[in-house]
Structures are given as C-alpha cells and as structure tokens.
C-alpha positions in Angstrom: 78.6 -137.9 93.2 82.2 -138.2 94.5 85.0 -136.8 92.4 86.4 -140.3 92.2 83.3 -141.3 90.1 84.5 -141.5 86.4 81.3 -139.7 85.3 81.9 -136.7 87.6 82.7 -133.7 85.4 85.9 -132.9 87.3 87.2 -136.4 87.5 91.0 -136.3 86.9 90.8 -138.6 83.9 89.0 -135.8 82.0 92.1 -133.6 82.3 95.0 -136.1 81.7 95.6 -134.8 78.1 96.2 -131.2 79.3 98.9 -129.8 81.5 98.1 -127.7 84.5 99.4 -124.6 82.7 97.1 -125.3 79.8 94.1 -125.7 82.1 95.0 -122.4 83.9 95.4 -120.6 80.6 92.1 -121.9 79.4 90.4 -120.8 82.6 92.0 -117.3 82.3 90.8 -117.0 78.7 87.3 -118.0 79.5 87.2 -115.6 82.4 88.4 -112.8 80.2 85.9 -113.5 77.5 83.0 -113.7 80.0 84.2 -110.5 81.7 84.3 -108.7 78.4 80.8 -109.9 77.6 79.5 -108.7 81.0 81.0 -105.3 80.4 79.3 -105.2 76.9 76.0 -106.1 78.5 76.4 -103.4 81.2 76.9 -100.8 78.5 73.5 -101.5 76.9 71.0 -98.9 78.1 68.1 -100.3 80.2 64.8 -100.7 78.5 62.3 -98.0 79.3 59.6 -98.9 81.8 56.3 -99.9 80.3 53.6 -97.3 80.1 51.4 -97.7 83.3 48.2 -97.2 81.3 49.1 -99.7 78.6 47.6 -103.1 79.0 49.9 -106.0 78.7 47.1 -108.2 77.5 47.4 -109.5 73.9 44.2 -110.8 72.5 44.5 -114.2 70.8 44.5 -114.3 67.0 41.4 -115.6 65.4 42.0 -118.2 62.6 
C-alpha cells in the first residue's frame, strides 16, 4: 500500500491537525513510557525453572 493511499496509516492527511513539534513530542513521550515499562519488566525476577520430574500433563476434569 503506497503512502499516498488515504487508508495508509501514515498518510499525511492523518496528521494535518498536529504540528510537527506535537508529533515529535508525542513520539518522545511514547518512547519514554515504553522504555520505563521495559525497565520495570526487566526488574521482575525470572520464574524458577520447572521441576524436571514434575509432569506438565493436567488430566481433564470429569463432569
């Protein structure tokens, strides 16, 4: 889909109501929020490995 297509998500008509500075600020804010979330997720300790002798099979429940 070419960028000239009006349905393209980055078609210029989608941004006409925002200035370039507003778009850049929005991108910066999104980047900061995502970066902060990644840092939070990296601080979560990893799950312990499953016990090698424990079966992962779960029997179906009988009704």
